[in-house]
C-alpha positions in Angstrom: -35.7 6.8 -11.1 -34.4 8.9 -14.2 -33.2 12.6 -14.3 -33.8 15.2 -17.5 -30.3 15.9 -19.4 -29.9 19.2 -20.7 -30.6 18.1 -24.3 -34.0 16.7 -23.1 -33.1 13.1 -22.8 -33.4 10.6 -19.8 -30.4 9.8 -17.9 -30.2 7.8 -14.7 -30.2 9.3 -11.5 -27.1 9.4 -9.3 -27.0 6.7 -6.8 -26.8 7.8 -3.4 -23.5 8.0 -1.8 -22.9 5.4 1.0 -22.8 6.6 4.4 -19.2 7.0 5.9 -17.8 4.5 8.3 -17.6 5.3 11.8 -14.0 4.8 11.5 -13.3 7.0 8.4 -10.7 6.8 5.8 -8.6 9.7 7.2 -8.4 7.9 10.3 -7.5 4.9 9.2 -4.5 6.4 6.9 -3.4 8.4 10.0 -3.4 5.1 12.0 -1.4 3.5 9.3 0.9 6.5 8.9 1.6 6.3 12.4 2.4 2.7 12.9 4.5 2.7 9.8 6.8 5.3 11.6 6.8 3.1 14.8 8.0 0.0 12.6 10.4 1.8 11.1 11.8 3.5 14.1 11.8 0.1 15.9 14.0 -1.6 13.3 16.5 1.0 13.3 16.9 1.3 16.8 17.4 -2.3 16.8 20.1 -2.1 13.8 21.9 1.1 14.7 20.7 1.8 18.4 18.5 4.5 19.6 21.1 7.7 19.7 22.3 6.9 16.3 19.2 6.8 14.9 18.0 10.2 13.6 14.3 11.6 13.0 15.4 12.0 9.3 16.6 8.6 8.9 13.0 7.4 10.6 11.4 9.1 8.2 13.1 7.9 5.0 12.6 4.5 6.4 8.8 4.9 6.8 8.6 6.8 3.3 7.4 9.9 4.8 8.8 13.3 5.2 10.5 14.8 8.8 7.8 17.1 9.2 5.3 14.0 9.0 7.1 12.6 11.6 7.0 15.3 14.1 3.6 16.0 13.4 2.7 12.6 14.9 5.4 12.5 17.2 6.7 15.8 18.6 10.0 14.2 20.0 11.6 10.9 19.1 11.3 9.6 22.5 7.3 9.8 21.9 7.8 7.2 18.9 8.5 4.6 21.6 6.5 5.9 24.5 3.0 6.2 22.4 0.8 4.3 24.8 -2.0 2.8 23.1 -2.1 -0.2 25.8 -2.8 2.4 28.3 -5.6 3.6 26.3 -6.9 0.2 25.9 -6.7 -0.2 29.6 -8.9 2.9 30.0 -11.6 1.6 27.8 -11.8 -1.9 29.1 -12.1 -0.3 32.9 -14.8 1.8 31.6 -16.7 -1.2 30.3 -16.7 -3.0 33.4 -20.0 -3.5 35.3 -20.4 -0.5 37.5 -21.0 -2.5 40.5 -18.1 -4.5 40.3 -15.6 -4.1 43.3 -12.8 -1.8 42.3 -10.0 -4.2 42.6 -11.6 -6.8 40.6 -12.6 -4.3 38.0 -8.8 -3.3 37.5 -7.6 -7.0 37.4 -10.2 -8.0 34.7 -9.4 -4.9 32.6 -5.6 -5.3 32.7 -5.6 -9.1 32.0 -8.3 -8.6 29.5 -5.8 -6.3 27.5 -2.9 -8.9 28.0 -5.3 -11.4 26.2 -5.6 -9.5 23.1 -2.0 -8.7 22.4 -0.8 -10.2 19.3 2.9 -11.4 18.7 3.5 -8.3 16.9 2.3 -6.1 20.1 4.4 -8.4 22.3 7.7 -7.5 20.3 7.0 -4.0 20.5 6.2 -3.9 24.2 9.3 -5.8 24.7 11.8 -3.4 22.6 9.6 -0.5 24.1 10.3 -1.8 27.9 14.1 -2.2 27.0 14.3 1.2 25.4 12.9 2.8 28.7 15.2 0.8 30.8 18.4 1.5 28.5 18.0 4.8 27.6 18.0 8.0 29.7 16.1 10.2 27.3 13.5 7.8 27.0 13.3 7.1 30.7 13.2 11.1 31.4 10.1 11.3 28.8 8.3 8.4 30.4 7.5 10.7 33.4 5.5 12.9 31.4 3.5 10.2 29.5 3.1 8.6 32.8 1.3 11.7 33.9 -1.3 12.1 31.0 -2.1 8.4 31.4 -2.5 8.6 35.1 -5.0 11.4 34.3 -6.9 9.6 32.0 -7.1 6.5 34.1 -8.3 8.9 37.0 -10.9 10.6 35.1 -12.3 7.0 34.4 -12.1 6.3 38.2 -13.8 9.6 39.0 -16.6 8.3 36.6 -16.9 5.2 38.1 -16.7 6.1 41.8 -18.6 9.3 42.0 -15.7 10.9 43.8 -15.0 14.8 42.7 -12.4 15.2 40.0 -8.9 15.8 41.6 -9.7 13.5 44.5 -6.5 12.6 46.3 -7.3 9.0 46.7 -8.1 8.4 43.1 -4.8 10.2 42.0 -2.9 7.8 44.2 -4.4 4.8 43.0 -4.1 6.0 39.4 -0.5 6.6 39.8 0.2 3.4 41.6 -1.7 1.2 39.1 0.2 2.4 36.3 3.7 2.3 38.3 2.6 -1.4 39.2 2.1 -2.1 35.2 5.0 -0.4 34.0 7.3 -2.7 36.6 5.4 -5.6 35.4 6.4 -4.7 32.0 9.9 -4.3 32.7 10.2 -7.4 34.5 8.5 -9.6 32.1 11.2 -8.0 29.4 13.8 -8.9 31.4 12.7 -12.4 31.8 14.8 -15.4 30.5 14.4 -16.4 27.0 13.8 -19.7 25.9 17.4 -20.8 25.9 17.6 -19.8 29.4 19.9 -16.4 29.1 18.3 -13.3 30.3 19.2 -11.1 27.5 19.2 -10.9 23.9 16.6 -11.0 21.2 13.9 -13.8 21.3 10.8 -14.6 19.9 7.7 -12.9 21.4 5.2 -16.3 20.6 3.8 -17.9 23.9 5.3 -14.9 25.9 1.7 -13.6 26.4 0.6 -15.7 29.1 3.8 -14.9 31.1 3.1 -11.3 30.8 -0.2 -11.7 32.1 1.0 -13.8 35.1 3.3 -10.8 35.8 1.0 -8.2 35.5 -1.3 -10.4 37.8 1.5 -10.7 40.6 2.4 -6.8 40.2 -1.6 -6.1 40.9 -1.6 -8.9 44.0 0.9 -6.6 45.7 -1.0 -3.3 44.7 -4.3 -4.5 45.9 -3.6 -6.3 48.9 -2.6 -3.3 50.2 1.3 -3.1 49.5 1.9 -5.7 52.0 5.3 -7.5 51.7 6.0 -11.0 53.4 9.2 -12.7 53.5 10.3 -15.3 51.2 
């Protein structure tokens, strides 16, 4: 096709603009910025310690402004506690067959999330768990993040079971599930290194199956009715 120029000549018609992808440029840029801030923060936490690492230093290392850091993470603790794994768990639970018994759906969803973790994810999870364990400010902020995550899980269970919003049983199960997963994460992060020691840095490669096994054990305790037996 051609179009007419102002001087009467012909010009090629403008090509149609391609449709915007479902995950647009703006969202991809936001994701990259968010991850750059977290990567810089964890590097600095490892090198200088959590308390000595300021938001200004994180911003400089991530090549962004302090106001950008604050826009993505209102508090320094939020950099540690942003829970993309909880979001993945909710998505996996929502995708399970509607007629699947709840215990099996929960287990399958949790293990599916573990199976998708990369070596980078595992390193970040281990750092996150240790900061939750070792830094009081992070530990205090964890309660707020856990409440938000429990609300998301509860919404998924409400849809799945048809129970009313705010149902006590759904709230208890959601809170217990997230507590079990966090304890599994903390136990996994405390596990022995390849050289047999319990502390110090260690490579994350090969640790995915260990995390899945620990998550499975935690879910066994929860889904079997909190039964305890002597070992």
